[in-house]
Steps between C-alpha positions, in 0.01 A plus 500: 500500500580262212658168575877513538521180296478723194813686606701187573427331168794419276593696190321244282173538689253785478610782727259782560607850606334473842737739679478773239190715461609710206575871480434754228752758381368847575636638171282265293133592470248481220587862421875430474510171306597684180817622674571187702392141433406560137844639411724230352790430737353693792511205741878477453529852642335401829601134540692451825862389471576128509696544823188624676266231370753218546558589865127534562431166331750317724350663809144410398586140407633446852246710692204348318642149542508394137607134485725571202707807584718498190461858373578391144166319489305824551441840351440782745168602351272797543151390605368806318737501205696806397314474167178571690622762745640291785728660758856420389678464837218435745541184708121488496519444125792257462514122551705199382307348210618166356620536141239246388227736619659820371516343154120486512427835665744722305312466166174582678653815649606614153155426359324698775743790448420504129128512579554787744696692238245442223211594729341153517556487878546768761811484714295400805321225306831357382649514850195322638532225236870462571455477876221242464713291263814509714313430823352191339788376284806672640 
């Protein structure tokens, strides 16, 4: 098991999603990307409500012993992004990501989605790249 020191780091320090393994949304497959992730605005139709993610974020910040438990310093992020077919409400796919890290990972998610939609990457390839990136950089 990874060191818990990663979980107790402050919001300014690198925090890795060590308690979240990622989960894929069953409705998103290579065969369905033209009706799901590649449709402009589709993620808004499946994004969980703020009430759900805010409550989960507060619970995780305490349970995972983050040193800085101010929920305003974090985005409840999908380890496998909705743009790449991540499960919208799965606790196995959500974690409190510091805003400083999400500012770096969000553009990458959009870039990988574009490559999936233009056929440069398969969905599985993009998910693998995303998981490797987030497990290393948060």
